[in-house]
C-alpha positions in Angstrom: 74.6 -116.9 283.1 77.5 -119.4 283.1 81.0 -118.5 282.4 82.5 -120.7 279.7 86.1 -121.7 279.4 87.9 -121.0 276.1 90.6 -123.6 275.2 93.0 -124.2 272.4 92.2 -126.9 269.8 94.7 -129.3 271.5 92.8 -129.1 274.7 89.2 -129.1 273.5 89.0 -132.9 273.5 90.0 -133.2 277.2 86.5 -133.0 278.5 87.3 -134.9 281.6 89.6 -132.1 282.7 86.9 -129.5 282.9 84.2 -128.7 285.4 81.5 -126.2 284.6 80.3 -124.2 287.6 78.1 -121.2 288.2 80.2 -118.1 289.1 77.3 -116.2 290.6 78.2 -113.0 292.2 81.6 -112.9 290.7 80.2 -111.9 287.3 77.5 -109.6 288.6 79.1 -106.8 286.7 78.3 -108.6 283.5 74.7 -109.1 284.5 74.4 -105.4 285.3 75.7 -104.4 281.9 74.3 -106.6 279.2 76.4 -104.7 276.6 79.5 -106.2 278.1 78.1 -109.7 277.7 77.2 -109.0 274.1 80.7 -107.7 273.2 83.2 -109.5 275.4 83.2 -112.7 273.3 79.7 -112.3 271.9 78.2 -115.7 271.4 81.0 -117.3 273.4 80.1 -117.6 277.1 83.1 -118.0 279.3 83.4 -121.5 281.0 85.5 -121.6 284.1 87.8 -124.7 283.9 89.6 -126.3 286.8 92.5 -128.2 285.5 93.7 -131.1 287.6 97.4 -131.9 288.4 98.4 -128.4 289.2 96.4 -126.5 286.6 98.8 -126.4 283.7 100.9 -128.7 281.4 104.0 -127.8 283.3 105.4 -125.7 280.4 105.7 -121.9 281.1 105.5 -119.5 278.2 106.0 -115.8 278.2 103.3 -113.2 278.9 103.5 -112.2 275.3 103.0 -115.7 274.0 100.1 -116.3 276.3 98.5 -113.0 275.3 99.0 -113.8 271.6 97.4 -117.2 272.0 94.4 -115.6 273.6 94.0 -112.9 271.0 94.4 -115.5 268.2 91.6 -117.6 269.7 89.2 -114.7 270.1 89.9 -113.2 266.7 89.6 -116.5 264.9 85.9 -116.6 265.9 85.3 -113.6 263.5 83.1 -111.7 266.0 85.3 -108.7 266.4 88.9 -107.6 266.9 90.6 -108.0 270.2 93.9 -106.5 271.4 96.0 -106.9 274.5 96.2 -103.8 276.6 98.4 -105.2 279.3 99.5 -108.5 280.9 101.0 -109.4 284.2 101.9 -112.6 286.2 99.5 -113.5 288.9 100.4 -116.8 290.7 99.8 -119.7 288.2 98.0 -117.3 285.8 98.7 -114.4 283.6 96.2 -111.6 284.0 95.5 -110.2 280.6 93.5 -107.0 279.9 91.8 -107.5 276.6 90.3 -104.6 274.6 87.3 -106.0 272.8 84.6 -104.0 271.0 85.1 -100.9 273.1 85.5 -102.6 276.5 88.6 -103.5 278.4 88.0 -107.0 280.0 90.4 -108.6 282.5 90.8 -112.4 282.0 93.3 -115.0 283.0 95.5 -117.3 281.0 97.3 -120.2 282.5 101.1 -119.9 282.4 101.4 -122.6 279.7 99.3 -120.4 277.4 96.8 -123.2 276.8 93.7 -122.1 278.8 91.7 -118.9 279.4 89.7 -118.4 282.6 87.1 -115.7 282.8 87.7 -115.1 286.5 89.4 -116.5 289.5 86.7 -117.7 291.9 87.9 -118.3 295.5 86.8 -121.8 296.6 86.6 -120.6 300.2 83.6 -118.5 299.2 84.8 -115.4 300.9 88.4 -114.7 299.9 89.3 -112.1 297.4 90.5 -113.5 294.1 94.1 -112.4 293.2 94.1 -109.5 290.8 90.4 -108.6 291.5 89.9 -104.9 291.1 88.8 -103.0 294.2 88.3 -99.7 292.4 85.5 -100.5 290.0 82.6 -98.4 291.2 79.4 -100.2 292.2 77.3 -97.0 292.4 77.6 -93.3 291.7 81.0 -91.8 292.4 82.1 -88.2 293.0 83.9 -87.1 289.9 85.9 -84.0 290.3 85.4 -81.9 287.2 88.2 -79.5 288.2 89.4 -77.3 285.4 88.7 -79.8 282.6 87.2 -78.4 279.4 83.5 -78.4 279.2 80.6 -77.6 276.8 77.2 -76.5 277.9 75.3 -75.0 280.8 77.6 -74.7 283.8 74.6 -75.0 286.1 73.1 -78.0 284.3 71.4 -80.6 286.5 73.4 -83.3 284.7 77.2 -83.5 284.4 78.6 -86.0 281.9 82.3 -86.6 282.2 83.9 -88.6 279.4 87.4 -90.1 279.7 88.7 -90.4 276.2 91.6 -91.4 274.0 91.9 -89.5 270.7 93.3 -92.5 268.9 91.0 -95.1 270.3 88.7 -96.5 267.6 85.8 -97.0 270.0 86.1 -93.4 271.1 85.9 -92.5 267.4 82.8 -94.6 267.2 81.3 -92.8 270.2 82.2 -89.5 268.6 80.5 -90.4 265.3 77.5 -92.4 266.5 76.5 -91.0 270.0 78.2 -87.7 270.8 76.4 -85.6 268.2 73.0 -86.7 269.5 74.0 -86.0 273.1 75.1 -82.5 272.1 71.9 -81.8 270.2 69.4 -83.2 272.7 71.0 -82.4 276.0 74.0 -80.0 275.8 72.5 -77.5 273.4 69.2 -77.6 275.4 71.0 -76.7 278.6 70.3 -80.0 280.4 73.8 -81.4 280.4 77.3 -80.1 281.0 79.7 -82.2 278.9 83.2 -82.5 280.3 86.2 -84.1 278.6 89.1 -85.8 280.5 92.1 -87.5 279.0 92.9 -91.2 279.3 95.4 -92.0 276.6 96.1 -95.8 276.2 99.6 -95.2 275.0 100.6 -98.9 274.8 98.0 -99.3 272.1 97.7 -95.8 270.7 101.1 -94.1 270.4 99.6 -90.8 269.1 97.1 -90.4 271.9 99.3 -88.7 274.4 100.4 -85.9 272.0 96.9 -85.5 270.7 95.6 -84.9 274.2 98.4 -82.3 274.7 97.5 -80.7 271.4 93.9 -80.1 272.4 95.2 -78.5 275.6 97.6 -76.3 273.7 94.7 -75.0 271.6 92.6 -74.4 274.7 95.4 -72.3 276.1 94.8 -69.8 273.3 91.2 -70.3 272.4 89.5 -71.5 275.6 87.0 -74.3 275.8 85.4 -73.4 272.5 88.8 -73.9 270.8 89.4 -77.1 272.7 86.2 -78.7 271.5 86.9 -77.4 267.9 90.3 -79.3 268.1 88.6 -82.3 269.7 86.2 -82.5 266.8 89.0 -81.9 264.3 91.1 -84.8 265.6 88.3 -87.2 265.9 87.2 -86.4 262.4 90.7 -87.1 261.2 91.6 -89.9 263.6 93.3 -92.1 261.0 95.9 -89.3 260.3 96.8 -88.2 263.9 100.3 -86.9 264.1 102.2 -84.0 265.6 102.7 -82.5 262.2 99.0 -82.7 261.4 98.0 -81.4 264.8 100.2 -78.3 264.1 98.4 -77.8 260.8 94.9 -78.3 262.3 95.6 -75.9 265.1 96.6 -73.2 262.6 93.3 -73.9 260.7 91.5 -73.0 264.0 93.3 -69.7 264.1 95.9 -70.2 266.9 99.3 -68.5 266.9 101.3 -71.3 265.3 104.6 -70.5 266.9 103.1 -70.4 270.4 101.2 -73.7 269.7 104.4 -75.4 268.4 106.3 -74.3 271.5 103.5 -75.6 273.8 103.3 -79.0 272.1 107.0 -79.6 271.5 108.0 -78.6 275.1 105.6 -81.2 276.6 104.0 -78.4 278.7 100.9 -80.5 279.3 102.5 -84.0 279.4 102.3 -84.4 283.1 98.8 -82.9 283.3 97.5 -85.5 280.8 99.2 -88.3 282.7 97.8 -87.1 286.0 94.3 -87.1 284.6 94.7 -90.7 283.5 95.9 -91.6 286.9 92.9 -89.9 288.4 90.6 -91.8 286.1 92.1 -95.1 287.4 91.2 -94.1 290.9 87.6 -93.9 289.7 87.7 -97.4 288.2 88.4 -96.3 284.6 90.4 -99.0 282.8 89.6 -98.3 279.1 88.0 -95.8 276.8 85.5 -94.4 276.3 84.3 -94.4 279.9 81.7 -91.9 280.9 80.1 -90.8 284.2 76.6 -89.4 284.2 76.2 -87.7 287.6 78.8 -90.2 288.8 77.1 -93.2 287.2 79.6 -95.1 285.1 78.9 -96.0 281.5 81.7 -98.1 279.9 82.4 -98.4 276.2 81.0 -97.1 273.0 77.5 -97.9 274.0 74.4 -96.8 272.0 72.8 -93.3 272.4 69.8 -95.0 274.0 71.9 -96.1 277.0 72.9 -92.6 277.7 69.4 -91.3 277.1 68.0 -93.8 279.7 70.5 -92.8 282.3 70.2 -89.1 281.7 66.5 -89.1 281.6 66.3 -91.0 284.9 68.6 -88.4 286.5 66.6 -85.5 285.1 63.4 -87.1 286.6 64.8 -87.1 290.1 
């Protein structure tokens, strides 16, 4: 696969300023996960462009402007809705993390806001490109379940750990389209222990942090059964997440309302949620949903069949 460069209308005519090159091993991650290829920009392959004369027009725009130019370009193609998760200056580029169809993708925008580059490929052939993540797992990793809420057989051969964000629309899609079948086929049959860990993307989802805390406050009174009941309640009502509604829903699940309110309002579990997100980052988690099946990473709101294939392969070992 080639990476294609995406450019603004003003720059598309400057064909002499672009060189198409294979990026080989630098996009092996895309090759290993065809779903990412299908969703990052769908029909648009990313073309790496080398711009002569220093790489930009000389004008420097803000990170916000560069990010907005990028999002406008992607969304104008009508293949999905992209959002900026974060952006930071990296040499002559802005590194922008883009949330697109359930996957967080790091890309680079030139500081003049005119060009998008899929990856920074070191021309020396052996250097590490600036901003390249060193934490993305290339094989199974050891995920510490700890005291996280779980559903299913504690002695199951398969442990599925999901890092989730209660306000994330792709987590909502996973909950609706994939989670019920996983529970039916693997958790209820004793083959899989399903574990939930928090990863609230608060820059995009302002209600996610408190929702994660609310689930923990229910768990404090009702155990893991209560936690998953609140988990289901919040995902079923994702569009109306709020502290007031969480207090109402918790009471519907039979908790002591006064104790729940004190727990949630005091921020008792704020740090615990933040610590869990930080732990996820050490495992290579950058967006939600991200799941690990016996340590094998599965990123995004992928179809049930993807989980089935991985789980069945692990069961067959």
